[in-house]
C-alpha positions in Angstrom: 124.5 11.6 82.4 128.2 12.0 80.7 131.0 12.5 83.0 131.8 15.0 80.5 130.4 17.1 77.5 132.8 18.2 75.0 131.1 20.4 72.3 133.1 20.6 68.9 130.5 22.6 66.8 131.4 24.0 63.9 134.8 22.3 63.5 135.6 20.3 60.8 137.1 16.8 60.8 140.0 15.7 62.1 139.6 18.0 65.4 136.4 16.7 67.0 138.3 13.4 66.7 141.3 15.3 68.7 139.7 17.1 71.0 138.3 13.6 72.3 141.3 12.0 72.2 143.0 14.9 74.4 139.9 14.4 76.6 139.8 10.9 77.2 143.6 10.7 77.3 143.9 11.8 81.2 140.3 10.8 81.7 140.0 7.7 84.4 138.6 4.5 83.2 135.0 4.4 82.8 134.6 7.8 82.1 131.9 8.8 79.6 132.4 11.4 77.2 129.5 13.3 75.5 131.0 14.4 72.3 128.8 16.9 70.1 129.6 17.7 66.4 128.2 19.3 63.4 130.2 17.9 60.8 128.7 14.6 59.0 132.5 13.3 58.7 132.8 13.0 62.3 130.1 10.0 61.6 132.8 8.2 59.8 135.5 9.8 62.1 134.4 9.0 65.2 133.5 5.5 65.4 137.3 4.3 63.8 138.9 6.6 66.7 136.8 4.9 68.9 138.2 1.7 67.4 141.6 2.2 66.9 142.2 3.8 70.4 139.9 1.3 72.3 137.4 3.4 73.7 133.8 2.1 73.9 131.3 3.8 71.6 128.3 3.3 73.5 125.6 5.7 71.1 125.0 7.6 67.6 122.4 10.1 67.9 121.3 13.2 65.2 119.6 15.9 66.6 119.0 19.4 64.3 122.4 18.9 62.6 124.1 18.3 65.3 125.8 14.5 66.0 126.0 13.1 69.4 128.3 10.4 70.6 128.6 9.1 73.8 132.1 7.2 74.2 133.0 5.3 77.1 137.5 5.2 78.2 138.2 1.3 79.0 
């Protein structure tokens, strides 16, 4: 189960990534963020963000036009 769920449905990139960054910035190590996005560009941007910022992208899935990302802070 995720520690934090952030629903950015309806927002265009880079907003989902920026909101995830803001949420995770002050989160303790080990926090899991479930990020929800409806922008297909996030499929490229979220993994790149995780790689560059040092977060672990645990999973990516799609359901009913919504993209779900599980991101763990390290």
